[in-house]
C-alpha positions in Angstrom: -62.0 181.8 5.3 -61.5 182.3 1.6 -61.4 185.6 -0.3 -61.9 186.1 -4.0 -60.3 189.1 -5.7 -58.6 190.2 -8.9 -55.3 188.5 -9.5 -52.3 190.7 -9.8 -49.6 190.3 -12.4 -47.2 189.0 -9.7 -49.7 186.1 -9.0 -49.6 184.7 -12.5 -46.7 182.3 -11.9 -48.5 180.8 -8.9 -51.7 180.6 -10.9 -50.0 178.8 -13.7 -48.5 176.4 -11.2 -51.9 175.8 -9.7 -53.3 175.2 -13.2 -50.7 172.5 -13.9 -51.7 170.8 -10.6 -55.4 171.2 -10.9 -55.6 169.9 -14.5 -53.8 166.7 -13.8 -57.2 164.9 -13.1 -58.5 166.1 -16.5 -55.3 164.8 -18.2 -55.9 161.4 -16.5 -59.4 161.3 -18.0 -57.9 161.9 -21.4 -55.1 159.5 -20.8 -52.6 162.2 -21.9 -50.7 165.1 -20.5 -51.0 166.7 -24.0 -53.9 169.0 -23.1 -53.8 172.8 -23.5 -54.0 173.8 -19.8 -50.8 171.7 -19.2 -49.0 173.2 -22.1 -49.8 176.9 -21.5 -46.9 179.2 -20.9 -46.5 182.1 -18.5 -46.4 184.5 -21.5 -49.8 183.1 -22.6 -51.3 183.6 -19.1 -49.9 187.2 -19.1 -51.6 187.8 -22.4 -54.9 186.6 -20.9 -54.3 188.8 -17.9 -53.8 191.8 -20.1 -56.9 191.2 -22.2 -59.4 190.1 -19.5 -59.9 189.4 -15.9 -58.3 186.7 -13.8 -59.8 186.1 -10.3 -58.0 184.3 -7.5 -59.3 182.7 -4.4 -56.9 182.9 -1.5 -56.9 181.2 2.0 -56.1 182.9 5.3 -52.4 182.4 4.6 -52.6 184.1 1.2 -52.2 180.9 -0.7 -54.0 180.8 -4.1 -56.3 177.8 -4.0 -58.5 178.7 -7.0 -58.8 180.8 -10.1 -60.9 181.6 -13.1 -60.5 183.7 -16.2 -62.9 185.7 -18.4 -62.8 188.0 -21.3 -65.7 190.0 -22.8 -65.9 190.1 -26.6 -68.9 191.8 -28.4 -71.2 191.5 -25.3 -70.4 187.9 -24.6 -68.2 186.9 -21.7 -66.0 183.9 -22.3 -65.1 181.9 -19.2 -61.9 179.9 -19.2 -59.7 177.9 -17.1 -61.6 177.5 -13.9 -59.5 175.6 -11.4 -59.4 174.7 -7.7 -56.5 173.1 -5.9 -57.1 169.3 -5.6 -57.1 169.5 -1.8 -60.1 172.0 -2.0 -62.2 170.5 -4.8 -65.8 169.4 -4.3 -66.5 172.1 -1.7 -68.3 174.6 -3.9 -65.3 176.9 -4.5 -65.5 176.6 -8.2 -69.1 177.7 -8.1 -68.1 180.6 -5.9 -65.5 181.7 -8.4 -68.0 181.5 -11.2 -70.6 183.5 -9.3 -68.0 186.2 -8.5 -67.1 186.4 -12.2 -70.8 186.8 -13.0 -70.9 189.7 -10.6 -68.1 191.4 -12.5 -70.1 191.1 -15.8 -73.8 191.7 -14.9 -76.5 191.1 -17.5 -74.1 189.5 -20.0 -74.2 186.4 -22.1 -71.7 183.7 -21.1 -69.9 181.0 -22.9 -67.2 178.6 -22.0 -64.0 179.5 -23.8 -62.8 176.8 -26.2 -59.3 175.6 -25.4 
């Protein structure tokens, strides 16, 4: 059983660690570890937390297995850094995270945030 809820500030180091793990496959596609999700710092994640919403998906042992971020600017919601732990990918959890974020911002326009 997985639960999606707002991340707390104390979750941010674990979310950043998950981000580094989850974006390895994207780095492999680019043939480089020099991609923004792998270079982001904890201070930058804290800034995103302070200016938007970060959701987390947790398992029954309270492990964070997924996350997504969003920020509303002038009526448009920008979605960024959707991630699911590699052991849980391709099971629809990313879709569930996006759907929950849409529930948080009903009737809004959405865009994927540029890195």
